[in-house]
N, C-alpha and C positions, 0 to 999 in steps of 0.2 A: 504494500500500500504506500502510495506516495503522497506527500503533503507539500503543496506549493507554497511559495513565499507569501502569497496573499493571505492564506489561512494562518500562517505563523504570525503575520502582522496583526490580524484580527485577534488571535488568541493572546498575543503579548499585550496588546492594548487593553483587552478585557481584563487580564490579570492585573495590569497596572491600575485600571479604574477600580477594581475590587479592593486592591491594596489601599488606594487613596480613600475609598469609602470607609474601610475599617479604621484607618487612621483618623478620619474625621469623627467617626462615632466615638472612638476612644478619647480623642481630644475633648469632645463635647461632654462626655461622661466625667472626665477629670475636672473640667471647668465647673460642672454642677456640684461635684463633691467639694471642690475648693470653695465655692460660694457658700455651701452649707457650713463648712468649718469656719469660714470668715465671719459669718453672721453669728454663729454660736460663740466664737471667741470674743467678739465684740460685746455680746450680752454678758458673758462671764466677767469680762473686765469691768463693765459698768457695775455689775453686782458686787465685785470685790471693792470697788471704790464707794459703795453705798453701805455704810455700817448699819443703817436702818433695816436694809433687806436681810442682812445676816442675823441681826438681833431678832427681828420678827420671825425669821425662819426657825430660830431656836426657841423663841417664846411660845410659838403656836403649839408645839408638842406638849408643853407644860399645861396649857389651857385644855387642849383636846384630850390628851392621854392622862395627864395627871389629875385634873379636876373632873372633867366629864367622865372619862374612863374609870377613874377611881370611885366616883359616886355610883355609877351604874354597876360596877363590879361588886361593891358592898351591898347593894340593894336588890340586884337582879340574879345573882349567882345561885341563890338558894333554889333548889328544885330543878336546876338545869343539869342535864345528863352529861355535860362536858365541862372542861375547864374554861370558864368564861374569861378569865384573865388573859389566857393565850389567844382566845377568840377575838377579843377586842384589840389586843396588841397588833395582830395581823390586820384587822380592819382599819386601825388608825395609821398603820404604815402606808397602806394603799390610799387612804383618805388624804394623808399628807402629800403624797405624790400628786394626786389629782388636784387638790386645793391649791397648792403652791404653784404648780405648773399653770393652772388657769389664771391665778392672780398675776403671775409673771407676764402673761400674754397681754395684760392691760398696757404694757409698754408699747404695743402697736399704736395705741392712741397717741402716746407721747411722741413717737417717731413721726406720726402723721402731722401733728401740730408744729413740730420743728422742721418739717419738710425733709427730714432724713429719709423717710420712706420713699419720697419721690426720687431721691438720688439713687436709691437701690433699685427702684423699678426701671430705670433707664439702663441698668447694667445688662449685658448680653447673656443673661441666665434666666432659667425658667422661674415662674412665680412659686412653683413647688419648692425649689431649692431655698428661696427666701423664707417661706413659711416654715419648712422643716427646720431650718437653722434657728428661727425664732423660737420654735417649740423646744428644741433641745437646749437652747440658751436659757430659756425660762426654767428648765428642769434642774438647773444648777442649785437654785434655792430649794427645790423639792428634795434633792438628795440630802442637803443639810438638814431639812426638817425630818427626813426619814431617820437619819442618824440620831437626831435629837430625840425622836420617839423611842428608839431602841434604848437610849440612855435612861430616859424617864421610866420606861418599862422595867429596866434592870433594877432601878431603885425601888420599884413597886413589887419586885419579885417575879416579874414575868420575863422569861428568857427564851431565846431560840438557839439552836445549835449553829455552829460555824457553817456547816453545810447548808442549812436552811437559809441563813443570812446571805450566803454567796449566791444561792439560787434566786432569792428575791432581788438581789442587786442586779443579777444578770437579766431578769425580766423587767427591771425598772425602765429601760429605754422604750420598750413596747408600751408600757403602761402610761408613760409621760406622753408618748406620741398619740395614744388613744385619747387622753385627756385634752391635749392641745387641739386635736382634730375636731372634737365636739365644740370646744371653745371658739374655734374659727367660724362656726356657723353664726355666732353672735358678734364677735369682734371684727368680723369681716365687713360689717356694715355700720358699726357704732364708731363715732368719731368724737365722743364727748367723755371727758375723764370721769365725771360724776356718774354718768349712766353706765360706763364700763365697769366701775367698781361695784355698782349695784347688780349688774348683769353677772359678774363673777360669782357673787354670793348666790344668785338664783340658779346658777349652773351647779355649784358645788354642794350647797346645803341639802337640797332634796335628795341628791344621790347618797349623801352620808347616811340619811335616815332610811331610804328606801332600798338601797343596794345590799344591805346586810352588814355594813361596816360596824355598827354598834348593836343592832337588834336582829336576831335570826328572822329570816323571811321564808322559811320552809312552808309555812301555812298561809302565805299571802294569797288573796283571791280578788276577783273583780278588777276595778281600775288600778288598785295598787299592784296587782300582778302584772298588768299590762305595762305600767310605768317602769317597774324594775326590770322588765325584760327588754326594754328599749334603751336602757342606760348602760353605757359601756363599762362603768365602774362595777356593775354587778358581775360581769364576766371576768374582768381583770382580778377582782377580789376572789372569785371562785377558782380561777386558775392558780393563784398564789396559795390559797388554802388547800388545793389538791396536792401541791408540792409539800406544804408544811405538814399536812396530816396523812400523807401517804404511808400506808402500812400500819396505821393505828386503828384501834377499835372505834374511834370517834369519826372516822372518815365518812361513813354513810350518813351520819346524823348532821354533818356540817357541809359537805361538798354537794352542790346541787346538780351539776352536769358532768358528763364525760369530758375529760380534758381536751379531746380532739374537737368536740362540739364547741367548747369554750374558746379554743384558739380560732376556730373558723368564725365565730361570732365577733371576736375582737378584731380580726383582720377585716371582715366584711364591713362592720360599722366604721372602722377607722378609714378605710378606703372611701366609703360613701361620704362621711363627714368631711374628710380632708379635701376631696374633689369639689364638693359643693361649697365648702367654706373658702377654699382658695379662689374659686371662680367669683364668689361674691366680693372677696377682698380685692382681687385684681380689677373687677368691674367698678367698685367704688372709688379706687384710686385713679382709674382711667377717666371717670366722669367728674373728677374733682374740679 
């Protein structure tokens, strides 16, 4: 079989074009990753220069775990078939990740008012890279709150093993991304500081009570059942509890869903919320 020079030329050009396409895709991917890291690093630096953020991130666990958790533990643990102290410790760990990440995303409003967001929007990167970077940047304070919750729990006599703590820490990026994705549905269109702070509380407080963070929801029904099933914190919390209680006699009494179903629900809700929230955010900035 013979191959003429014209065929060789076509094949060589095709290979060259394929190589250039791969290089362009790789370059674009690296640019998106760099954008995420840049936005994340900027928010962490802002957080480190704001003592109030660090203090509030450490004070919140004292209020939520120390006062609320301690009161509930002393008055609700009687008659419960499992260790309520460990139950609420895990609940408050996830609650802190959600609450602090959502509160951190109120910085989107500040960036809008100072025109910093407009400068980022003209950069040659996708809007998703900007939003994901903001979410992970906001999770810096969330990790501090989570560590503070573990310390408060330790003083109260509630502990987790090193393996359990490492597994929770490994899942924390997914949990923060889920929290931030839901928050983007609101912050994508809000451009007022006072309203954004109120909206943050409206996002986090119902989830704390309805997702099972402090009160078991095994017997929920009606509208309460519907609400907790559409809240991402319900599934994030259940996933973490499936890790913490794995292999224990309390597993069936505490864990609601199969971990595979839980992971699918988290990913599905996160993708939907992040897609819609980012679209609303980009649209509001474009129409400014």
